[in-house]
N, C-alpha and C positions, 0 to 999 in steps of 0.2 A: 146297752148304751143308756146313759142318763139323760132324761128329758125334763125340761122346764116348760111348764104349761101356763100360758097367759090367756086372759079372757076366757077362762075355762068353762064358764057356765055350769051346766050339770055334768059335763065330762064326756060329751059325744066324741070329740077328737081324741081325747085321752083313752077312751075305750078301745079304739082301733090300735093305737100304739101299744097299749098294755097287752092286748090280745096277740099282737105280733111279737111279744117278748121284750119290749122296751121297759125300762124302769122309770116311772114318773117320780122324780125326786122332790118336786115342788110344784104347786099349782096356785093360781090366784084368780079371784073374781071379786067384784065390788057389790054384787047383788046378794043380799043375805039369804034369800030363799034358794037361789041357785047353789050357794055354798052349803046350806043345810042338806039339800038333796045330794050334792056331791059327796058329803061326808057319810051318808048312808050307803053309798055305792062303792066307795073306795077306801082303802086302808091308809094310803099315804096322805101327807099333809096338804091342806089347802088353806091359804091365808085369805081372810076376808079383808078387803081394803082397796083403796085407790092405788094403782100401781105407781102413780107419780109420787106417792108419799112413802113408798117402801124403800128404805136405804139400799143402794146397790150392793154394799158390802155384806148385807144379810142374805143375799141370794147364794144358793149352793152352786158349786161347779156343775156344769152340764155339757153334754155332747150335742144335743139337738134342742132347739127352741121351737115350740109349736104355739100357734095362737090364731084365733079368728078375731082380729081387732075390729072395733065397731064399724058397721057398714052404713049406718044411717046417713052420715055426711056425704056418701058417694052414691047412694041408691036413688033410683027414680021414685021409690016408695018413701024415701026419707026427705030430708031437707035439701040435699044436694049442695050444701054450703061448703063442702070440702074442708080445707084447712081453716076456714073461718069459724067452723064449729069446733069447740074444744075436743070433742070426741075424735075429730078428724086428725088431730095432732098426736094421737096416742101411738101411731106408727113410729114417731120420732123417739118416744120413750123406749120402744123395742130396740131401736138403733143405739140408744144410750146404754142399754143393758148389754147388748152384744159388744159394743166398744169397750165397756168396762171389763168384760171377760177377756177380750183380746189384749187389753192393756195389762192384764194380770196373767198373761201367758196361758190362757185357757180358751183359745179360739174354738167356738162351736163348729162342729163338722157340717152342720146343716141348719137352715131355718125354714120352717114350713109355716107359711102365712096364708090364711084363708080370708077371702072377702067376696064381695059381690062382683058379678061379671062386668058391671058398668064402671068398676074402678079403672079399667083400661081406657075407657072413653070419657070419663069424667073430665070436665073442663077442657074439652077438645084434646084429650090425651096428655095434657100437661101434668096432671096429678100423678099418673102412673110413671111418667118420665122422671118426675122428681123422686118418687120412691125408688125407682130402679137405679137412679144415679147414686142415691145414698147407699143402697145395697152393694152395687158394683164398684163404684169409684171410691167411696169413703170406707167401706167395710171389706172390700175385696172378695165378694161373693159373685157367683154367676146366677142370673135370674132365669128360671124356666117357667 
């Protein structure tokens, strides 16, 4: 299966998928040092840049989307500003990417999104409820 990797960092999540036999078809991170390290360890493409600035039409078709979107806005160790922190809104870019795939008859089979444990309790649970609503009601996925 074809995997699109977002917020790839140095490729920790990608390593598990690749080892399990998945094909990483595209990866992205905005940290140049992480991308340099990723390129040393993987043969497939990684694009350096802000995911908000990458045109949706340039993304390849994929079966699974993986990504650990920024946790600082939701973490006790971070700012806890949630959606008021621009990094906290990157989840919605993931939703745009998935919606674009769906609109082009390429519905991903699964989305694997990683974040901090406190995402579920951030803002008295309202943050997680908002994310879950987008995934389930707007995009048609079941959240586990």
